C-alpha positions as CSV (number, residue, x, y, z in Angstrom):
1,M,-51.1,72.1,-102.3
2,F,-47.3,72.6,-102.6
3,D,-44.8,72.9,-105.4
4,I,-41.4,71.6,-104.2
5,D,-38.4,73.2,-105.9
6,G,-38.0,76.8,-104.6
7,T,-41.2,76.5,-102.6
8,L,-40.3,73.9,-100.0
9,V,-36.7,73.0,-100.9
10,D,-34.0,75.5,-101.8
11,S,-33.2,73.6,-105.0
12,H,-34.5,75.7,-107.9
13,G,-31.2,76.7,-109.5
14,V,-29.5,73.4,-108.8
15,D,-32.4,71.4,-110.2
16,G,-32.4,73.3,-113.5
17,D,-28.6,73.1,-113.8
18,L,-28.6,69.3,-113.3
19,F,-31.5,68.7,-115.6
20,A,-29.9,70.6,-118.4
21,R,-26.6,68.8,-117.8
22,A,-28.4,65.4,-118.1
23,I,-29.9,66.4,-121.4
24,R,-26.5,67.6,-122.7
25,R,-24.7,64.5,-121.4
26,E,-27.2,61.9,-122.8
27,L,-28.4,63.5,-126.0
28,G,-25.8,66.2,-126.8
29,L,-28.5,68.8,-127.1
30,Q,-28.7,72.3,-125.7
31,V,-31.7,73.7,-123.8
32,D,-33.1,77.1,-122.9
33,E,-32.1,77.2,-119.3
34,T,-34.5,80.1,-118.6
35,W,-37.2,77.5,-119.4
36,Q,-39.4,80.4,-120.7
37,S,-39.6,79.1,-124.3
38,Y,-41.2,75.8,-123.3
39,Q,-44.9,75.3,-123.2
40,Q,-44.8,72.9,-120.3
41,R,-42.3,73.8,-117.6
42,T,-42.1,70.3,-116.2
43,D,-39.4,67.6,-116.5
44,S,-41.3,65.4,-118.8
45,G,-42.9,68.3,-120.7
46,V,-39.6,70.1,-121.4
47,L,-37.9,67.0,-122.4
48,E,-40.6,66.0,-124.9
49,E,-40.4,69.5,-126.4
50,V,-36.6,69.3,-126.7
51,L,-36.9,65.9,-128.5
52,V,-39.5,67.2,-130.9
53,Q,-37.6,70.4,-131.6
54,N,-34.5,68.4,-132.4
55,N,-36.3,66.0,-134.7
56,V,-35.8,62.9,-132.6
57,S,-38.0,60.2,-134.1
58,V,-41.1,59.1,-132.2
59,D,-39.8,55.5,-131.9
60,K,-36.6,56.7,-130.2
61,R,-38.1,59.2,-127.8
62,P,-39.0,56.7,-125.0
63,Q,-35.5,55.4,-124.8
64,A,-34.0,58.9,-125.0
65,S,-36.3,60.1,-122.2
66,E,-35.4,57.2,-120.0
67,R,-31.7,57.8,-120.5
68,V,-32.1,61.5,-119.5
69,K,-34.3,60.6,-116.5
70,S,-31.9,58.0,-115.2
71,C,-28.9,60.3,-115.6
72,F,-30.8,63.2,-113.9
73,I,-31.8,61.0,-111.0
74,G,-28.2,60.0,-110.5
75,L,-26.9,63.6,-110.7
76,V,-29.4,64.7,-108.1
77,Q,-28.6,61.8,-105.8
78,D,-24.9,62.5,-106.1
79,Y,-25.4,66.2,-105.5
80,I,-27.4,65.6,-102.3
81,A,-24.8,63.1,-101.1
82,R,-22.0,65.6,-101.5
83,Q,-23.7,68.2,-99.3
84,P,-22.7,67.9,-95.7
85,T,-26.2,68.3,-94.4
86,G,-28.2,67.5,-97.5
87,L,-30.3,70.2,-99.3
88,A,-31.6,73.2,-97.4
89,P,-35.3,73.7,-96.9
90,I,-37.0,77.0,-97.6
91,P,-36.9,78.5,-94.1
92,G,-40.0,77.4,-92.2
93,A,-41.1,74.8,-94.7
94,P,-40.7,71.7,-92.6
95,E,-42.4,73.4,-89.6
96,L,-45.3,74.6,-91.8
97,I,-45.9,71.1,-93.2
98,R,-45.8,69.6,-89.7
99,K,-48.3,72.2,-88.5
100,L,-50.7,71.7,-91.3
101,R,-50.5,67.9,-91.0
102,S,-51.7,68.2,-87.4
103,S,-54.8,70.2,-88.4
104,S,-58.1,68.5,-89.1
105,E,-59.2,71.5,-91.2
106,V,-56.5,70.9,-93.9
107,V,-55.5,68.3,-96.4
108,I,-51.9,68.6,-97.7
109,A,-50.9,67.6,-101.2
110,F,-47.8,67.9,-103.3
111,A,-47.9,68.8,-107.0
112,T,-44.5,69.3,-108.7
113,G,-43.2,69.6,-112.2
114,G,-40.3,67.3,-111.2
115,W,-40.2,63.5,-111.6
116,R,-41.3,61.5,-108.6
117,E,-37.9,60.0,-107.8
118,T,-36.1,63.3,-107.5
119,A,-39.1,65.0,-105.7
120,E,-39.0,62.3,-103.0
121,M,-35.2,62.7,-102.6
122,K,-35.5,66.4,-102.1
123,L,-38.2,66.2,-99.5
124,S,-36.5,63.5,-97.6
125,S,-33.2,65.5,-97.7
126,V,-34.9,68.4,-95.8
127,G,-36.9,66.3,-93.4
128,I,-40.3,66.8,-94.9
129,E,-42.5,63.7,-94.5
130,F,-44.7,62.8,-97.4
131,E,-45.8,59.2,-96.9
132,G,-49.5,58.8,-97.2
133,L,-50.1,62.3,-98.6
134,P,-51.5,63.1,-102.1
135,F,-48.5,63.4,-104.4
136,A,-48.5,64.0,-108.1
137,T,-45.5,64.7,-110.3
138,S,-44.2,65.0,-113.8
139,S,-44.0,61.2,-113.8
140,D,-47.8,61.2,-113.9
141,A,-48.4,64.0,-116.5
142,A,-46.6,66.6,-118.6
143,A,-48.9,69.5,-117.9
144,R,-48.7,71.3,-114.6
145,T,-52.4,71.8,-114.5
146,E,-53.0,68.1,-115.0
147,I,-50.5,67.3,-112.2
148,M,-52.4,69.6,-109.9
149,R,-55.7,68.0,-110.9
150,L,-54.3,64.5,-110.1
151,A,-53.1,65.6,-106.7
152,E,-56.5,67.1,-106.0
153,R,-58.2,63.9,-107.0
154,Q,-56.0,62.0,-104.6
155,A,-56.8,64.5,-101.8
156,G,-60.5,64.0,-102.5
157,V,-60.5,60.7,-100.5
158,F,-60.1,62.8,-97.4
159,G,-63.3,64.8,-98.0
160,S,-64.7,67.7,-99.9
161,F,-63.0,71.1,-100.1
162,T,-64.2,74.7,-99.5
163,R,-61.0,76.2,-100.7
164,R,-57.9,75.2,-102.7
165,T,-54.6,77.0,-102.3
166,Y,-51.4,76.4,-104.2
167,F,-48.0,77.5,-102.9
168,G,-45.5,78.1,-105.7
169,D,-42.4,80.1,-106.6
170,A,-42.6,80.6,-110.4
171,P,-44.8,82.5,-112.8
172,W,-46.0,79.2,-114.3
173,D,-47.2,78.1,-110.8
174,K,-49.3,81.3,-110.6
175,K,-50.7,80.8,-114.1
176,A,-51.7,77.1,-113.4
177,S,-53.4,78.2,-110.2
178,A,-55.4,80.8,-112.1
179,D,-56.3,78.4,-114.8
180,L,-57.7,76.0,-112.2
181,G,-59.3,78.6,-110.0
182,Y,-56.9,78.0,-107.1
183,D,-55.9,80.7,-104.6
184,F,-52.2,81.3,-105.0
185,L,-49.5,82.1,-102.5
186,A,-46.1,83.1,-103.9
187,V,-42.9,82.0,-102.1
188,G,-39.7,83.9,-102.8
189,G,-38.9,86.7,-105.2
190,R,-39.6,85.3,-108.6
191,V,-43.3,86.1,-108.8
192,D,-45.1,89.5,-108.6
193,H,-48.2,88.7,-106.6
194,P,-50.2,90.5,-103.9
195,R,-50.0,87.5,-101.4
196,K,-46.3,86.8,-101.3
197,F,-43.9,85.5,-98.7
198,E,-40.1,85.7,-99.0
199,D,-40.0,82.3,-97.2
200,L,-42.2,80.3,-94.9
201,S,-40.6,81.3,-91.6
202,D,-43.4,83.5,-90.4
203,L,-45.7,80.5,-89.6
204,E,-48.4,82.6,-88.0
205,A,-48.7,84.9,-91.0
206,V,-48.9,82.0,-93.4
207,L,-51.5,80.3,-91.3
208,S,-53.5,83.5,-91.0
209,V,-53.7,83.9,-94.8
210,L,-54.9,80.3,-95.0
211,G,-57.4,80.9,-92.3
212,V,-56.1,78.0,-90.2
């Protein structure tokens, strides 16, 4: 199971910047751009907390959320369009996904704290195919653990599992994995973890850890 921003797509910093910009533009509100102060570090979770903290009335929250989401989708779309070759993948990510898709021993799933629309844009931009694969996002739930559970339930149609592994790049990915009893593989330099890869370019090393 894979996170997307910072794990498969080199979009972590850009994504946060554009998300904060959408909130400022549509609501005139500031956010903690370290994201550390929010209980749920997902698009829908953070936005709900921002609305509550700023005393936006319950009846106005759905409309406010939709405005921010629409603005954010547009910002991501425009950003990708301005890049000569689209977004960059985390090195080795497209090759790893292709390799795992070809294995009868593995079911791939995506579970991201981003909204579905932007998650699909990012994967498409780096050439990672996702059609027909289990895919849960912040459009489905606000809590990362629930997003992961939803992806796992979707993956269950392919059979039972003897092991569940989550690839992520952030401390909250590691915590959610621990909460759900998943093995965790860290990608990049943001998480202190024994099993850690700077990127996914050493395909054989990653597959060896997975036992594939």
